[in-house]
OpenMM code with the backbone's topology and positions (N, CA, C; nanometers):
from openmm import Vec3, app, unit

residues = "UNK UNK UNK UNK UNK UNK UNK UNK UNK UNK UNK UNK UNK UNK UNK UNK UNK UNK UNK UNK UNK UNK UNK UNK UNK UNK UNK UNK UNK UNK UNK UNK UNK UNK UNK UNK UNK UNK UNK UNK UNK UNK UNK UNK UNK UNK UNK UNK UNK UNK UNK UNK UNK UNK UNK UNK UNK UNK UNK UNK UNK UNK UNK UNK UNK UNK UNK UNK UNK UNK UNK UNK UNK UNK UNK UNK UNK UNK UNK UNK UNK UNK UNK UNK UNK UNK UNK UNK UNK UNK UNK UNK UNK UNK UNK UNK UNK UNK UNK UNK UNK UNK UNK UNK UNK UNK UNK UNK UNK UNK UNK UNK UNK UNK UNK UNK UNK UNK UNK UNK UNK UNK UNK UNK UNK UNK UNK UNK UNK UNK UNK UNK UNK UNK UNK UNK UNK UNK UNK UNK UNK UNK UNK UNK UNK UNK UNK UNK UNK UNK UNK UNK UNK UNK UNK UNK UNK UNK UNK UNK UNK UNK UNK UNK UNK UNK UNK UNK UNK UNK UNK UNK UNK UNK UNK UNK UNK UNK UNK UNK".split()
positions = [
    Vec3(-1.7404, -5.9393, 7.1950),
    Vec3(-1.6896, -5.8330, 7.1094),
    Vec3(-1.5808, -5.7577, 7.1864),
    Vec3(-1.4662, -5.7396, 7.1217),
    Vec3(-1.3581, -5.6694, 7.1893),
    Vec3(-1.3852, -5.5193, 7.1872),
    Vec3(-1.3305, -5.4540, 7.2848),
    Vec3(-1.3514, -5.3091, 7.2954),
    Vec3(-1.2411, -5.2365, 7.2203),
    Vec3(-1.2796, -5.1350, 7.1433),
    Vec3(-1.1800, -5.0619, 7.0635),
    Vec3(-1.0940, -4.9715, 7.1514),
    Vec3(-0.9849, -4.9253, 7.0927),
    Vec3(-0.8984, -4.8305, 7.1624),
    Vec3(-0.9397, -4.6854, 7.1370),
    Vec3(-1.0207, -4.6644, 7.0334),
    Vec3(-1.0747, -4.5307, 7.0058),
    Vec3(-1.2265, -4.5422, 6.9937),
    Vec3(-1.2943, -4.4307, 7.0122),
    Vec3(-1.4394, -4.4290, 6.9959),
    Vec3(-1.4726, -4.4468, 6.8481),
    Vec3(-1.5790, -4.5198, 6.8175),
    Vec3(-1.6199, -4.5347, 6.6774),
    Vec3(-1.6482, -4.3974, 6.6154),
    Vec3(-1.6200, -4.3850, 6.4855),
    Vec3(-1.6312, -4.2546, 6.4198),
    Vec3(-1.7687, -4.1916, 6.4319),
    Vec3(-1.8814, -4.2677, 6.4282),
    Vec3(-2.0109, -4.1976, 6.4426),
    Vec3(-2.0242, -4.1286, 6.5791),
    Vec3(-1.9721, -4.1920, 6.6841),
    Vec3(-1.9785, -4.1299, 6.8166),
    Vec3(-1.8866, -4.0094, 6.8249),
    Vec3(-1.7691, -4.0185, 6.7641),
    Vec3(-1.6780, -3.9034, 6.7648),
    Vec3(-1.7387, -3.7863, 6.6877),
    Vec3(-1.7958, -3.8159, 6.5705),
    Vec3(-1.8569, -3.7105, 6.4894),
    Vec3(-1.9705, -3.6423, 6.5661),
    Vec3(-2.0597, -3.7214, 6.6236),
    Vec3(-2.1711, -3.6629, 6.6994),
    Vec3(-2.1215, -3.5871, 6.8217),
    Vec3(-2.0196, -3.6387, 6.8891),
    Vec3(-1.9641, -3.5715, 7.0078),
    Vec3(-1.9184, -3.4311, 6.9733),
    Vec3(-1.8349, -3.4186, 6.8700),
    Vec3(-1.7775, -3.2870, 6.8376),
    Vec3(-1.8798, -3.1946, 6.7734),
    Vec3(-1.9667, -3.2483, 6.6899),
    Vec3(-2.0732, -3.1676, 6.6308),
    Vec3(-2.1640, -3.1119, 6.7401),
    Vec3(-2.2029, -3.1982, 6.8325),
    Vec3(-2.2918, -3.1542, 6.9400),
    Vec3(-2.2204, -3.0620, 7.0378),
    Vec3(-2.0913, -3.0820, 7.0583),
    Vec3(-2.0162, -2.9934, 7.1486),
    Vec3(-2.0216, -2.8492, 7.0978),
    Vec3(-1.9945, -2.8327, 6.9697),
    Vec3(-1.9980, -2.6978, 6.9104),
    Vec3(-2.1405, -2.6429, 6.9144),
    Vec3(-2.2380, -2.7247, 6.8759),
    Vec3(-2.3770, -2.6788, 6.8717),
    Vec3(-2.4298, -2.6451, 7.0109),
    Vec3(-2.3976, -2.7269, 7.1108),
    Vec3(-2.4455, -2.7013, 7.2468),
    Vec3(-2.3865, -2.5727, 7.3042),
    Vec3(-2.2576, -2.5533, 7.2856),
    Vec3(-2.1979, -2.4291, 7.3361),
    Vec3(-2.2578, -2.3089, 7.2638),
    Vec3(-2.2762, -2.3218, 7.1335),
    Vec3(-2.3410, -2.2145, 7.0590),
    Vec3(-2.4813, -2.1865, 7.1092),
    Vec3(-2.5566, -2.2938, 7.1354),
    Vec3(-2.6939, -2.2794, 7.1857),
    Vec3(-2.6963, -2.2092, 7.3216),
    Vec3(-2.6043, -2.2468, 7.4087),
    Vec3(-2.6015, -2.1840, 7.5409),
    Vec3(-2.5739, -2.0344, 7.5297),
    Vec3(-2.4793, -1.9980, 7.4432),
    Vec3(-2.4477, -1.8564, 7.4283),
    Vec3(-2.5587, -1.7813, 7.3549),
    Vec3(-2.6205, -1.8421, 7.2557),
    Vec3(-2.7350, -1.7790, 7.1879),
    Vec3(-2.8486, -1.7611, 7.2874),
    Vec3(-2.8716, -1.8625, 7.3726),
    Vec3(-2.9766, -1.8529, 7.4735),
    Vec3(-2.9552, -1.7350, 7.5668),
    Vec3(-2.8329, -1.7189, 7.6128),
    Vec3(-2.8012, -1.6048, 7.7002),
    Vec3(-2.8188, -1.4745, 7.6232),
    Vec3(-2.7708, -1.4723, 7.4991),
    Vec3(-2.7808, -1.3505, 7.4178),
    Vec3(-2.9235, -1.3105, 7.3883),
    Vec3(-3.0092, -1.4079, 7.3596),
    Vec3(-3.1470, -1.3727, 7.3247),
    Vec3(-3.2250, -1.3271, 7.4467),
    Vec3(-3.1935, -1.3810, 7.5632),
    Vec3(-3.2615, -1.3382, 7.6853),
    Vec3(-3.2188, -1.1968, 7.7230),
    Vec3(-3.0917, -1.1640, 7.6984),
    Vec3(-3.0387, -1.0330, 7.7362),
    Vec3(-3.0665, -0.9268, 7.6296),
    Vec3(-3.1140, -0.9674, 7.5130),
    Vec3(-3.1289, -0.8753, 7.4014),
    Vec3(-3.2726, -0.8263, 7.3891),
    Vec3(-3.2860, -0.6987, 7.3528),
    Vec3(-3.4179, -0.6438, 7.3197),
    Vec3(-3.4137, -0.5785, 7.1823),
    Vec3(-3.3054, -0.6005, 7.1107),
    Vec3(-3.2919, -0.5377, 6.9796),
    Vec3(-3.3617, -0.6213, 6.8728),
    Vec3(-3.3563, -0.5770, 6.7508),
    Vec3(-3.4280, -0.6392, 6.6406),
    Vec3(-3.3878, -0.7815, 6.6076),
    Vec3(-3.2699, -0.8262, 6.6498),
    Vec3(-3.2263, -0.9619, 6.6162),
    Vec3(-3.2843, -1.0681, 6.7095),
    Vec3(-3.3508, -1.0268, 6.8162),
    Vec3(-3.4008, -1.1249, 6.9127),
    Vec3(-3.4968, -1.2269, 6.8508),
    Vec3(-3.5949, -1.1880, 6.7696),
    Vec3(-3.6850, -1.2896, 6.7110),
    Vec3(-3.6105, -1.3936, 6.6266),
    Vec3(-3.5084, -1.3501, 6.5539),
    Vec3(-3.4294, -1.4437, 6.4736),
    Vec3(-3.3521, -1.5379, 6.5636),
    Vec3(-3.2908, -1.4849, 6.6693),
    Vec3(-3.2170, -1.5693, 6.7641),
    Vec3(-3.3099, -1.6720, 6.8297),
    Vec3(-3.4283, -1.6277, 6.8675),
    Vec3(-3.5251, -1.7176, 6.9313),
    Vec3(-3.5651, -1.8285, 6.8351),
    Vec3(-3.5927, -1.7947, 6.7103),
    Vec3(-3.6330, -1.8946, 6.6109),
    Vec3(-3.5222, -1.9965, 6.5881),
    Vec3(-3.3994, -1.9502, 6.5751),
    Vec3(-3.2865, -2.0417, 6.5575),
    Vec3(-3.2643, -2.1265, 6.6811),
    Vec3(-3.2774, -2.0655, 6.7973),
    Vec3(-3.2592, -2.1382, 6.9232),
    Vec3(-3.3579, -2.2541, 6.9329),
    Vec3(-3.4826, -2.2270, 6.8996),
    Vec3(-3.5860, -2.3315, 6.9057),
    Vec3(-3.5571, -2.4436, 6.8052),
    Vec3(-3.5271, -2.4059, 6.6819),
    Vec3(-3.5018, -2.5070, 6.5789),
    Vec3(-3.3784, -2.5903, 6.6105),
    Vec3(-3.2714, -2.5249, 6.6513),
    Vec3(-3.1495, -2.5992, 6.6843),
    Vec3(-3.1698, -2.6864, 6.8076),
    Vec3(-3.2547, -2.6429, 6.8981),
    Vec3(-3.2866, -2.7257, 7.0141),
    Vec3(-3.3524, -2.8563, 6.9728),
    Vec3(-3.4438, -2.8500, 6.8755),
    Vec3(-3.5093, -2.9708, 6.8260),
    Vec3(-3.4084, -3.0601, 6.7536),
    Vec3(-3.3207, -2.9990, 6.6753),
    Vec3(-3.2167, -3.0764, 6.6066),
    Vec3(-3.1260, -3.1447, 6.7084),
    Vec3(-3.0869, -3.0720, 6.8123),
    Vec3(-3.0014, -3.1318, 6.9159),
    Vec3(-3.0737, -3.2439, 6.9894),
    Vec3(-3.2032, -3.2305, 7.0090),
    Vec3(-3.2801, -3.3386, 7.0713),
    Vec3(-3.2740, -3.4642, 6.9845),
    Vec3(-3.2915, -3.4478, 6.8542),
    Vec3(-3.2831, -3.5625, 6.7633),
    Vec3(-3.1426, -3.6220, 6.7640),
    Vec3(-3.0411, -3.5360, 6.7645),
    Vec3(-2.9024, -3.5847, 6.7653),
    Vec3(-2.8683, -3.6592, 6.8940),
    Vec3(-2.9168, -3.6105, 7.0082),
    Vec3(-2.8856, -3.6799, 7.1328),
    Vec3(-2.9570, -3.8145, 7.1375),
    Vec3(-3.0753, -3.8230, 7.0797),
    Vec3(-3.1440, -3.9528, 7.0727),
    Vec3(-3.0638, -4.0508, 6.9874),
    Vec3(-3.0189, -4.0048, 6.8710),
    Vec3(-2.9351, -4.0876, 6.7845),
    Vec3(-2.8055, -4.1261, 6.8561),
    Vec3(-2.7453, -4.0292, 6.9205),
    Vec3(-2.6185, -4.0545, 6.9904),
    Vec3(-2.6362, -4.1565, 7.1025),
    Vec3(-2.7435, -4.1471, 7.1745),
    Vec3(-2.7680, -4.2420, 7.2836),
    Vec3(-2.7872, -4.3834, 7.2289),
    Vec3(-2.8622, -4.3966, 7.1199),
    Vec3(-2.8811, -4.5292, 7.0593),
    Vec3(-2.7458, -4.5850, 7.0135),
    Vec3(-2.6667, -4.5030, 6.9452),
    Vec3(-2.5351, -4.5491, 6.8996),
    Vec3(-2.4434, -4.5819, 7.0169),
    Vec3(-2.4521, -4.5023, 7.1220),
    Vec3(-2.3682, -4.5255, 7.2406),
    Vec3(-2.4001, -4.6607, 7.3042),
    Vec3(-2.5274, -4.6979, 7.3012),
    Vec3(-2.5677, -4.8263, 7.3582),
    Vec3(-2.5344, -4.9435, 7.2662),
    Vec3(-2.5248, -4.9187, 7.1354),
    Vec3(-2.5002, -5.0255, 7.0394),
    Vec3(-2.3525, -5.0475, 7.0067),
    Vec3(-2.2750, -4.9399, 7.0058),
    Vec3(-2.1357, -4.9499, 6.9623),
    Vec3(-2.0413, -4.9682, 7.0811),
    Vec3(-1.9396, -5.0517, 7.0646),
    Vec3(-1.8427, -5.0682, 7.1734),
    Vec3(-1.7567, -4.9428, 7.1882),
    Vec3(-1.7237, -4.9103, 7.3104),
    Vec3(-1.6412, -4.7926, 7.3391),
    Vec3(-1.5163, -4.8361, 7.4144),
    Vec3(-1.4121, -4.7542, 7.4101),
    Vec3(-1.2884, -4.7912, 7.4785),
    Vec3(-1.3088, -4.7981, 7.6295),
    Vec3(-1.2370, -4.8893, 7.6946),
    Vec3(-1.2453, -4.8930, 7.8404),
    Vec3(-1.1674, -4.7760, 7.8996),
    Vec3(-1.2024, -4.7409, 8.0197),
    Vec3(-1.1228, -4.6414, 8.0916),
    Vec3(-0.9901, -4.7058, 8.1298),
    Vec3(-0.8862, -4.6265, 8.1521),
    Vec3(-0.7568, -4.6838, 8.1882),
    Vec3(-0.7667, -4.7703, 8.3139),
    Vec3(-0.6976, -4.8822, 8.3114),
    Vec3(-0.7018, -4.9770, 8.4233),
    Vec3(-0.6497, -4.9142, 8.5525),
    Vec3(-0.5545, -4.8225, 8.5418),
    Vec3(-0.4961, -4.7630, 8.6629),
    Vec3(-0.5742, -4.6412, 8.7142),
    Vec3(-0.6852, -4.6117, 8.6521),
    Vec3(-0.7661, -4.4973, 8.6956),
    Vec3(-0.8377, -4.5342, 8.8253),
    Vec3(-0.8293, -4.4472, 8.9264),
    Vec3(-0.8958, -4.4782, 9.0540),
    Vec3(-1.0459, -4.5008, 9.0360),
    Vec3(-1.1001, -4.5905, 9.1160),
    Vec3(-1.2405, -4.6276, 9.1074),
    Vec3(-1.3352, -4.5102, 9.1203),
    Vec3(-1.3042, -4.4164, 9.2085),
    Vec3(-1.3926, -4.3013, 9.2271),
    Vec3(-1.3942, -4.2143, 9.1017),
    Vec3(-1.2800, -4.2057, 9.0321),
    Vec3(-1.2765, -4.1300, 8.9064),
    Vec3(-1.3549, -4.2020, 8.7970),
    Vec3(-1.3479, -4.3349, 8.7942),
    Vec3(-1.4263, -4.4105, 8.6963),
    Vec3(-1.5757, -4.3895, 8.7212),
    Vec3(-1.6144, -4.3942, 8.8472),
    Vec3(-1.7545, -4.3711, 8.8823),
    Vec3(-1.7974, -4.2303, 8.8415),
    Vec3(-1.7117, -4.1318, 8.8700),
    Vec3(-1.7430, -3.9932, 8.8330),
    Vec3(-1.7524, -3.9781, 8.6817),
    Vec3(-1.6658, -4.0465, 8.6085),
    Vec3(-1.6685, -4.0382, 8.4620),
    Vec3(-1.8003, -4.0940, 8.4080),
    Vec3(-1.8385, -4.2110, 8.4555),
    Vec3(-1.9640, -4.2707, 8.4080),
    Vec3(-2.0844, -4.1865, 8.4497),
    Vec3(-2.0861, -4.1418, 8.5730),
    Vec3(-2.1991, -4.0618, 8.6215),
    Vec3(-2.2106, -3.9302, 8.5449),
    Vec3(-2.0971, -3.8654, 8.5191),
    Vec3(-2.1020, -3.7368, 8.4491),
    Vec3(-2.1465, -3.7542, 8.3040),
    Vec3(-2.1068, -3.8651, 8.2401),
    Vec3(-2.1524, -3.8881, 8.1035),
    Vec3(-2.3031, -3.9093, 8.0986),
    Vec3(-2.3566, -3.9873, 8.1912),
    Vec3(-2.5014, -4.0094, 8.1913),
    Vec3(-2.5764, -3.8827, 8.2311),
    Vec3(-2.5149, -3.8003, 8.3178),
    Vec3(-2.5760, -3.6711, 8.3508),
    Vec3(-2.5816, -3.5825, 8.2264),
    Vec3(-2.4739, -3.5813, 8.1488),
    Vec3(-2.4741, -3.5031, 8.0252),
    Vec3(-2.5844, -3.5506, 7.9298),
    Vec3(-2.5974, -3.6820, 7.9126),
    Vec3(-2.7042, -3.7336, 7.8266),
    Vec3(-2.8411, -3.6899, 7.8796),
    Vec3(-2.8622, -3.7034, 8.0095),
    Vec3(-2.9914, -3.6653, 8.0681),
    Vec3(-3.0196, -3.5167, 8.0464),
    Vec3(-2.9199, -3.4321, 8.0680),
    Vec3(-2.9386, -3.2880, 8.0498),
    Vec3(-2.9610, -3.2521, 7.9029),
    Vec3(-2.8856, -3.3169, 7.8120),
    Vec3(-2.9016, -3.2882, 7.6690),
    Vec3(-3.0382, -3.3340, 7.6184),
    Vec3(-3.0963, -3.4324, 7.6842),
    Vec3(-3.2296, -3.4799, 7.6486),
    Vec3(-3.3367, -3.3918, 7.7135),
    Vec3(-3.3201, -3.3625, 7.8421),
    Vec3(-3.4215, -3.2877, 7.9171),
    Vec3(-3.4314, -3.1418, 7.8739),
    Vec3(-3.3186, -3.0773, 7.8477),
    Vec3(-3.3186, -2.9337, 7.8187),
    Vec3(-3.4077, -2.8974, 7.7003),
    Vec3(-3.3929, -2.9614, 7.5837),
    Vec3(-3.4822, -2.9233, 7.4737),
    Vec3(-3.6276, -2.9639, 7.4970),
    Vec3(-3.6494, -3.0748, 7.5663),
    Vec3(-3.7880, -3.1142, 7.5954),
    Vec3(-3.8556, -3.0132, 7.6878),
    Vec3(-3.7830, -2.9663, 7.7877),
    Vec3(-3.8388, -2.8645, 7.8783),
    Vec3(-3.8628, -2.7346, 7.8014),
    Vec3(-3.7693, -2.6979, 7.7127),
    Vec3(-3.7885, -2.5777, 7.6308),
    Vec3(-3.9113, -2.5889, 7.5415),
    Vec3(-3.9288, -2.7041, 7.4806),
    Vec3(-4.0451, -2.7284, 7.3936),
    Vec3(-4.1735, -2.7227, 7.4751),
    Vec3(-4.1729, -2.7888, 7.5907),
    Vec3(-4.2910, -2.7856, 7.6779),
    Vec3(-4.3192, -2.6433, 7.7253),
    Vec3(-4.2151, -2.5678, 7.7551),
    Vec3(-4.2303, -2.4288, 7.7991),
    Vec3(-4.2980, -2.3466, 7.6904),
    Vec3(-4.2525, -2.3620, 7.5661),
    Vec3(-4.3131, -2.2886, 7.4557),
    Vec3(-4.4593, -2.3290, 7.4355),
    Vec3(-4.4864, -2.4580, 7.4516),
    Vec3(-4.6242, -2.5062, 7.4405),
    Vec3(-4.7115, -2.4436, 7.5483),
    Vec3(-4.6620, -2.4426, 7.6715),
    Vec3(-4.7392, -2.3867, 7.7829),
    Vec3(-4.7624, -2.2363, 7.7655),
    Vec3(-4.6702, -2.1708, 7.6961),
    Vec3(-4.6861, -2.0271, 7.6699),
    Vec3(-4.7805, -2.0006, 7.5529),
    Vec3(-4.8146, -2.1052, 7.4798),
    Vec3(-4.9012, -2.0868, 7.3634),
    Vec3(-4.8250, -2.0460, 7.2394),
    Vec3(-4.6923, -2.0580, 7.2408),
    Vec3(-4.6098, -2.0244, 7.1252),
    Vec3(-4.5848, -2.1510, 7.0441),
    Vec3(-4.6190, -2.1502, 6.9182),
    Vec3(-4.5940, -2.2695, 6.8380),
    Vec3(-4.4442, -2.2876, 6.8131),
    Vec3(-4.4041, -2.4106, 6.8047),
    Vec3(-4.2661, -2.4427, 6.7730),
    Vec3(-4.2634, -2.4801, 6.6254),
    Vec3(-4.1986, -2.3972, 6.5457),
    Vec3(-4.1937, -2.4178, 6.4015),
    Vec3(-4.0475, -2.4411, 6.3638),
    Vec3(-4.0202, -2.5591, 6.3152),
    Vec3(-3.8838, -2.5987, 6.2830),
    Vec3(-3.8369, -2.5254, 6.1578),
    Vec3(-3.7356, -2.4414, 6.1745),
    Vec3(-3.6762, -2.3618, 6.0668),
    Vec3(-3.7795, -2.2849, 5.9860),
    Vec3(-3.8837, -2.2380, 6.0543),
    Vec3(-3.9860, -2.1561, 5.9914),
    Vec3(-4.0746, -2.2291, 5.8919),
    Vec3(-4.0620, -2.3616, 5.8840),
    Vec3(-4.1319, -2.4390, 5.7825),
    Vec3(-4.2295, -2.5421, 5.8383),
    Vec3(-4.1871, -2.6138, 5.9418),
    Vec3(-4.2618, -2.7305, 5.9873),
    Vec3(-4.3084, -2.7124, 6.1308),
    Vec3(-4.4390, -2.6922, 6.1484),
    Vec3(-4.4914, -2.6779, 6.2852),
    Vec3(-4.4877, -2.8130, 6.3573),
    Vec3(-4.4484, -2.8089, 6.4825),
    Vec3(-4.4441, -2.9287, 6.5657),
    Vec3(-4.5604, -2.9245, 6.6643),
    Vec3(-4.6077, -3.0396, 6.7065),
    Vec3(-4.7215, -3.0408, 6.7991),
    Vec3(-4.6823, -2.9859, 6.9361),
    Vec3(-4.7783, -2.9277, 7.0023),
    Vec3(-4.7565, -2.8791, 7.1389),
    Vec3(-4.7425, -2.9993, 7.2320),
    Vec3(-4.6539, -2.9870, 7.3286),
    Vec3(-4.6369, -3.0934, 7.4277),
    Vec3(-4.7328, -3.0769, 7.5450),
    Vec3(-4.7766, -2.9533, 7.5691),
    Vec3(-4.8677, -2.9225, 7.6797),
    Vec3(-4.9737, -2.8243, 7.6316),
    Vec3(-5.0828, -2.8221, 7.7038),
    Vec3(-5.1836, -2.7193, 7.6791),
    Vec3(-5.1329, -2.5863, 7.7334),
    Vec3(-5.1831, -2.4789, 7.6782),
    Vec3(-5.1429, -2.3461, 7.7245),
    Vec3(-5.1814, -2.3289, 7.8707),
    Vec3(-5.0817, -2.2862, 7.9522),
    Vec3(-5.1039, -2.2697, 8.0959),
    Vec3(-4.9926, -2.1801, 8.1503),
    Vec3(-5.0293, -2.0618, 8.1971),
    Vec3(-4.9307, -1.9642, 8.2433),
    Vec3(-4.8500, -2.0156, 8.3615),
    Vec3(-4.9135, -2.0878, 8.4530),
    Vec3(-4.8411, -2.1414, 8.5681),
    Vec3(-4.7363, -2.2434, 8.5263),
    Vec3(-4.7734, -2.3319, 8.4338),
    Vec3(-4.6763, -2.4300, 8.3842),
    Vec3(-4.5629, -2.3606, 8.3101),
    Vec3(-4.5978, -2.2586, 8.2313),
    Vec3(-4.4963, -2.1829, 8.1591),
    Vec3(-4.3938, -2.1250, 8.2560),
    Vec3(-4.4411, -2.0638, 8.3624),
    Vec3(-4.3513, -2.0011, 8.4588),
    Vec3(-4.2556, -2.1037, 8.5198),
    Vec3(-4.3090, -2.2175, 8.5615),
    Vec3(-4.2251, -2.3230, 8.6197),
    Vec3(-4.1250, -2.3781, 8.5179),
    Vec3(-4.1722, -2.4004, 8.3970),
    Vec3(-4.0846, -2.4559, 8.2935),
    Vec3(-3.9774, -2.3565, 8.2504),
    Vec3(-4.0106, -2.2287, 8.2503),
    Vec3(-3.9101, -2.1280, 8.2147),
    Vec3(-3.7969, -2.1269, 8.3170),
    Vec3(-3.8334, -2.1341, 8.4435),
    Vec3(-3.7300, -2.1395, 8.5470),
    Vec3(-3.6497, -2.2695, 8.5369),
    Vec3(-3.7176, -2.3802, 8.5123),
    Vec3(-3.6481, -2.5087, 8.4973),
    Vec3(-3.5536, -2.5051, 8.3774),
    Vec3(-3.5978, -2.4443, 8.2670),
    Vec3(-3.5139, -2.4347, 8.1476),
    Vec3(-3.3866, -2.3556, 8.1777),
    Vec3(-3.4003, -2.2479, 8.2530),
    Vec3(-3.2829, -2.1677, 8.2895),
    Vec3(-3.1884, -2.2476, 8.3791),
    Vec3(-3.2423, -2.3130, 8.4811),
    Vec3(-3.1571, -2.3906, 8.5719),
    Vec3(-3.0914, -2.5081, 8.5015),
    Vec3(-3.1640, -2.5719, 8.4121),
    Vec3(-3.1037, -2.6802, 8.3342),
    Vec3(-2.9902, -2.6271, 8.2471),
    Vec3(-3.0075, -2.5077, 8.1916),
    Vec3(-2.9014, -2.4477, 8.1097),
    Vec3(-2.7761, -2.4234, 8.1937),
    Vec3(-2.7930, -2.3671, 8.3135),
    Vec3(-2.6767, -2.3445, 8.4013),
    Vec3(-2.6100, -2.4766, 8.4378),
    Vec3(-2.6910, -2.5763, 8.4680),
    Vec3(-2.6382, -2.7074, 8.5061),
    Vec3(-2.5669, -2.7721, 8.3885),
    Vec3(-2.6253, -2.7615, 8.2701),
    Vec3(-2.5632, -2.8174, 8.1507),
    Vec3(-2.4308, -2.7478, 8.1221),
    Vec3(-2.4289, -2.6167, 8.1313),
    Vec3(-2.3055, -2.5417, 8.1067),
    Vec3(-2.1974, -2.5815, 8.2075),
    Vec3(-2.2329, -2.5903, 8.3343),
    Vec3(-2.1355, -2.6295, 8.4368),
    Vec3(-2.0854, -2.7716, 8.4126),
    Vec3(-2.1741, -2.8617, 8.3733),
    Vec3(-2.1355, -3.0008, 8.3481),
    Vec3(-2.0449, -3.0089, 8.2254),
    Vec3(-2.0738, -2.9286, 8.1238),
    Vec3(-1.9868, -2.9243, 8.0055),
    Vec3(-1.8481, -2.8731, 8.0442),
    Vec3(-1.8432, -2.7704, 8.1275),
    Vec3(-1.7127, -2.7196, 8.1715),
    Vec3(-1.6350, -2.8251, 8.2496),
    Vec3(-1.7022, -2.8997, 8.3356),
    Vec3(-1.6357, -3.0082, 8.4087),
    Vec3(-1.5883, -3.1172, 8.3124),
    Vec3(-1.6705, -3.1492, 8.2143),
    Vec3(-1.6346, -3.2492, 8.1137),
    Vec3(-1.5106, -3.2040, 8.0361),
    Vec3(-1.5084, -3.0780, 7.9973),
    Vec3(-1.3940, -3.0210, 7.9272),
    Vec3(-1.2690, -3.0257, 8.0157),
    Vec3(-1.2842, -2.9886, 8.1414),
    Vec3(-1.1708, -2.9922, 8.2345),
    Vec3(-1.1188, -3.1347, 8.2515),
    Vec3(-1.2101, -3.2318, 8.2603),
    Vec3(-1.1680, -3.3715, 8.2740),
    Vec3(-1.0935, -3.4173, 8.1491),
    Vec3(-1.1425, -3.3798, 8.0318),
    Vec3(-1.0734, -3.4159, 7.9079),
    Vec3(-0.9331, -3.3584, 7.9029),
    Vec3(-0.9199, -3.2328, 7.9426),
    Vec3(-0.7868, -3.1706, 7.9451),
    Vec3(-0.6969, -3.2351, 8.0509),
    Vec3(-0.7533, -3.2699, 8.1638),
    Vec3(-0.6783, -3.3397, 8.2691),
    Vec3(-0.6221, -3.4718, 8.2154),
    Vec3(-0.7076, -3.5474, 8.1455),
    Vec3(-0.6620, -3.6754, 8.0902),
    Vec3(-0.5604, -3.6549, 7.9786),
    Vec3(-0.5796, -3.5504, 7.8981),
    Vec3(-0.4900, -3.5285, 7.7850),
    Vec3(-0.3583, -3.4645, 7.8210),
    Vec3(-0.3600, -3.3730, 7.9186),
    Vec3(-0.2388, -3.2968, 7.9495),
    Vec3(-0.1659, -3.3418, 8.0757),
    Vec3(-0.2382, -3.3952, 8.1717),
    Vec3(-0.1749, -3.4317, 8.2985),
    Vec3(-0.1559, -3.5827, 8.3085),
    Vec3(-0.2648, -3.6576, 8.3012),
    Vec3(-0.2522, -3.8046, 8.3112),
    Vec3(-0.1914, -3.8657, 8.1859),
    Vec3(-0.2208, -3.8067, 8.0719),
    Vec3(-0.1718, -3.8590, 7.9436),
    Vec3(-0.1981, -4.0088, 7.9307),
    Vec3(-0.3234, -4.0438, 7.9573),
    Vec3(-0.3607, -4.1846, 7.9636),
    Vec3(-0.4387, -4.2334, 7.8423),
    Vec3(-0.4522, -4.1490, 7.7397),
    Vec3(-0.5184, -4.1910, 7.6166),
    Vec3(-0.6681, -4.1659, 7.6112),
    Vec3(-0.7276, -4.1189, 7.7200),
    Vec3(-0.8726, -4.0961, 7.7203),
    Vec3(-0.9097, -3.9879, 7.6189),
    Vec3(-0.8399, -3.8761, 7.6202),
    Vec3(-0.8687, -3.7692, 7.5244),
    Vec3(-0.8392, -3.8155, 7.3821),
    Vec3(-0.7306, -3.8856, 7.3630),
    Vec3(-0.6940, -3.9345, 7.2310),
    Vec3(-0.8017, -4.0269, 7.1733),
    Vec3(-0.8660, -4.1059, 7.2611),
    Vec3(-0.9702, -4.1980, 7.2150),
    Vec3(-1.0871, -4.1228, 7.1520),
    Vec3(-1.1187, -4.0032, 7.2025),
    Vec3(-1.2277, -3.9241, 7.1452),
    Vec3(-1.1782, -3.8424, 7.0256),
    Vec3(-1.0482, -3.8192, 7.0190),
    Vec3(-0.9915, -3.7490, 6.9039),
    Vec3(-0.9669, -3.8435, 6.7865),
    Vec3(-0.9805, -3.9740, 6.8112),
    Vec3(-0.9595, -4.0719, 6.7055),
    Vec3(-0.8167, -4.1176, 6.6916),
    Vec3(-0.7354, -4.0904, 6.7932),
    Vec3(-0.5956, -4.1329, 6.7912),
    Vec3(-0.5806, -4.2593, 6.8746),
    Vec3(-0.4940, -4.3467, 6.8301),
    Vec3(-0.4687, -4.4713, 6.9013),
    Vec3(-0.4071, -4.4412, 7.0375),
    Vec3(-0.4528, -4.5105, 7.1393),
    Vec3(-0.3961, -4.4943, 7.2728),
    Vec3(-0.2555, -4.5513, 7.2804),
    Vec3(-0.1729, -4.4884, 7.3620),
    Vec3(-0.0399, -4.5472, 7.3817),
    Vec3(-0.0520, -4.6776, 7.4600),
    Vec3(0.0329, -4.7738, 7.4290),
    Vec3(0.0289, -4.9031, 7.4990),
    Vec3(0.1010, -4.8981, 7.6305),
] * unit.nanometer
topology = app.Topology()
chain = topology.addChain("A")
for resn in residues:
    res = topology.addResidue(resn, chain)
    for name in ("N", "CA", "C"):
        topology.addAtom(name, app.Element.getBySymbol(name[0]), res)
């Protein structure tokens, strides 16, 4: 099977949808932790539900990523940059998968039910345990910082490819044909 010059539309759609949702989730997460006003319960409920949705989307995205052909990196790209590109993408997948699972486990350990959009209760991943809750809460925070930093690096790399190298990498995710 030949490799396309642009990412298949399902991967592009999920990429941009998840990019907006993930950045929103990170900022809502910071806002709800820093807030003690009346909107905090609503922010927490949305944060939990959107986290579950993002978990489902990253699972779908990973399956599609493994099934659909993707454009090759530019042939003239240095090997260390190719390695960094592949490693950072898999790190992003791992973080996008781990972050909501750790959040769900944290809520379970705290004894807080996870109710999807106020309608559908989800099973607890762990038994209630204050020690586990404490560890998972710290892990959830550190994963959030790591995810945010990795997203910023990913964004910087995309801009580097689009504005400096002009090698078609950014265009491939935007759905534009690469220059020959």
